[in-house]
N, C-alpha and C positions, 0 to 999 in steps of 0.2 A: 955040642950042638946047641946047648942053652946059651953059651957065649956068642955063638954065631947069630942067634936070633936077636939077642940084646944089641949086637952091633948094627944089624940090618934095620931095626925098628927106626931109629932116627932118620936114616936115608930115606926110608919109605915115606915117613911123615913130611920130610922136606919136599919130596916130589909131589905129594898130595897137596900141600899148601901152594906150591908153585903152580900146579894145575888150576887151583882155584883162582889165582890171581890173573890168569890169562882171560882176556875178554871174550865173549861168545863171538862177536864179529869184529873184524878189523875196521879201522877208520876208513872213510871214503878216500879212495886214492886221490892224490893231489892233482893228477891231470884231469880227472873227472870233475873234481871240484872247480878247478880253474875254468874248465869249459862251461859249466853251469854259471859261474860268476861273471864270465865274459858276456854270456847271453843276457844275464840280469842287467849288466851295465848298459846295454842298448835300450832297455826300457820297452822293448817290443814283446808284448804278451804272446804272440804267436811264436816267435823264435824260442822264448823261454820254454813254453810248452813243448815244442818239438825236441829240444835238447833234453829236458826232463824225462820225457817218454823214452828216449834212447838210453839215457843213463840208468833208468830203472830196469831196462831190459838187459843191459850189460852188467849191471851191479845189483842183482836181486837181493843180496844180503844187506844192502845199505838203502833200502827203499825208505825207511823212517827218516834217515838224515837228509835224503833227497827231498822228501815231502816238507820237511822242516824249512829247507832253503826256499823252496817254491813258495810255502805259505807266507814266509817273511816278505818275499817280493810281492805277492798278491796284496797283502795287507798294506804295503807301502803305496802300491799303485791306487788302491781304494781311497787311502787317505789323501793322496795327491789329486784324485778326481773330485773328492768333496771339497777340497780347498779351492780348486779351480772353479767349481760350480757356485761356491759362495762368493768368489771374487767377481764372477760374470754377473750374478744377480745384483750384487752391489753396484756394479758399473752401470746397469741398466737402470736401476732405481735413481742414481744421481745424475744421469745423462740429461742434458738440456733438450728441449724440444726440437732443435735443429741437428742434434747429433744422432749417430747410430743409424743413419739412412744409408741404404745401399740401393744401387740402381744401375741402369745401362741406357745408353743413347744409341739410336739406330738412324742411319742415314743412307739413302740411296738416290741415284739419278740416272736418267737415261736421255738419249738424243738419237733420232733416226731421221735420215733424209733420203730422198729419191722419189719413189711414187708418193710418199707422204712425209710431212714435216711434223714430227712429234717430239715434244720435250715433256719430261716428267720429273717430279721430285717427290720424295717421300721421306718423313722423318718422324721419330717417336722418341718419348722419354718416359721411363718407368722407374718409380722409386718405391721402396718398401722399407718399412721399419717394424722390427719384431721386438715386442716388449714382453713383460711377465704375463699380463692379462690382456693386452691390446695389440693387435697388429694393424698396421695402417698401409694402404697402398694407393698411390697416385699415378695415373696414366694420362698421357697426352700424345696425340698423334695428328699429323697433318699430311694431306696428299693433294697434289696439284698437277694437272696435265693439260697441255695444249696441242691440238691436232689441226694442222693446216691453218694456223692462225687464230683458232677459236678455242676458248677454254672448254675442255670435254670433262674435266673432273676438278672439283674443289671442295674438299671435305675437311672439316676439323672435328676433333672428338677429344673430350677431356672428362676425367672421372676422378673421384675421391671416394674410397671405401674403407671405413674403419670396421674392424672385426673384434668382438669381445669373446674370449675364450670361456665357455661355460664349463667344459671339461676337455679331455684330450681329443675327443671326436666332434663334439657339438659346439657350435659357435653362433652368436648373434651378429648380424651384418647391418650396416647402414650403406646407403649408396647415393651420392649426388652425381649426376650425369649431364653433360652438355654436348650437343651435336650441332653441326652446321653443314648443309649441303645444298647449295643453291642449284645444282643440277637437278637434284631429286624435288626441288621445289620448296624448300623450307629455309629461312634465314636463321632460325634457331629452335631447337628442341631440347626441352629440359625434362629431366625425370628425377624424382626423389623416391626412394624405396627403402625398406627395412624388413627383416624377417630372420628366419633361422637357416643356418648352413650345416652340412655334415661332411666330415672327412671320411669318405668311403675307404680310400686307401691312403696311407701316410707312411711311406718307407723312403729311405734315402735315395733310391733311384726310380720311384714310381709314387705319383700323387695324383689323387682324383678327389675333388670335393664338389658338392652340389649346394645349391641355395635356392630358396623360394620365399616370396613374400608379397604383400600388396604394394602397389606403386601409384604415383600420381604424375601424370605427364602433361605438360604445356607445349603446344606447338605454334610457332609464328611462321606464317607462310609468306611467300614472296609477294602475293597479291595484297597483302596488308590484312588478311583475316587471321584469326586466332582460334585455337582449339584447346580445350582442357579436358581431360577425362581421368577417371579412376581406372587402373590396369592391374594386372598381375604380372610379376617378374619371376622367370625361371633362369637359372644360370648354372654353368658348369666350368670348372678349371682342370686341365689335365696336363701333366708333365711327365715325361718318361725319358730317363737317361738310358739311351739304347746300348752304348758301350763305352768303356772307359778310354780306349784308344783307337784311333783310326790313323792310317798312314797316308799322309799327303805328300805331294811331290816335294823335293828338296829334303826329305827326311823329317818333315814337320810332324808333331803329334797333335791330335786333336780330340776333343770330346764331342760327341754328337748327342743332341738332345732334340726330342720333338716335343713341342709345346702347342696347346691349342686352348681356346676359350669360347664359349658360347653364351649369349645373353639373348633371351627372348622376352619382350614386353608386349602383352597381349591385352587390347580393349575392344570394346564393341565396334569401333570404327576401323581401326588399323592394327595390324599385328606386324611388329618389326623384329627381325632376327638378325643378330651380328655374329658371324663365326669366323674365327681366326685360327689357322692351323700353320705350323711352321717346322722347319728343320733347321737346327743351329749347330754349327761346327766350330769348336773352340780351337783357334790357331795358337794363342798364347794365353797367359794368365788373364789378360784383359781384353784382347781383341778376338772377335768371332766373325764368322760369316753366317748369314741366315736367309733361307728361302722360305717365303710365306705366301699363304693363299687366303684371301679374304672374301667372304661373301655377305653382302648387305641385302636383305630383303624387305620390302614393304608391301603389304597386301593391298593397299589402297593408296598409290601415289597419285600426286596432282597429274591433271591432263598433260599429256606430252611427255610424261616420265615413264620408264620402264619399271617393273616390280623388283628385278634382280640386278644388282651391280656387283661386279667381281673385280679383283685386282690381285695380280701376282707381283711379288716384290723379290729382288735379290739385294741384300743390303749389307753393310758393315756395322758390327755392333761393338760398342766399347763399354766394358763393365767398370764400375768405380764403386 
């Protein structure tokens, strides 16, 4: 009996040592690891998160290793994002004054014959430059219409607006504005304003900002008279991306956006309001179609002119 015990002791010890050498959990199965690494190779955070979630549910004993793979990926993505942000800021700092402008040109025309002979042209150009502390916006618009041989609309508008970012929501604005509308009775109207603005909503698909400040306005009338007054300016800009995709004929995809702006300049003699609302459908990366409706109101127009003027447009828009 004693000899038997002596013989079995080494065997029992060997089994004990072998048992201690076996890891508590097996390594992550190769197919699962390959699946996670394939998702990581895409660089898409949503795909990686979805694959990691499934892997954790199917391999609960390997959660630690799965989390380590995911953390390595997220750390790398954060580092790449910081590097890109630094490159973008440096590109903005070193850009020349005529660089980094984005904009779009808009053009439309119509002709009708029969009971009436009407011809109309409308065009506009808008430019925007986004900087680290400053944003700049330039807008120009022209409208012309003849009805039965007589000019029934002839309006030009141009503005330059620099904005200084005080913080993420508050900004200071400046505004230089020129208008000409001979049908409404003035050959030139100039406005200078400056004040404070606030971004009420600033999301990728929804933007609303308001602004207000004092203004000075000078008006040259067609009869040769001139008028200058202090005024107050109130403005609002609104943009809303309604949906990412709309289905057009011939299978074209489009992005629809509604955009509107309103500016009111109030003085003791004349209050003017300009409201532009529109719906834009993006047919390609650069080409869009746009329907817009404009209301121009003057509370005290010259004799023979009406207070409210409206214009509906259907135009082509080219972005650059």
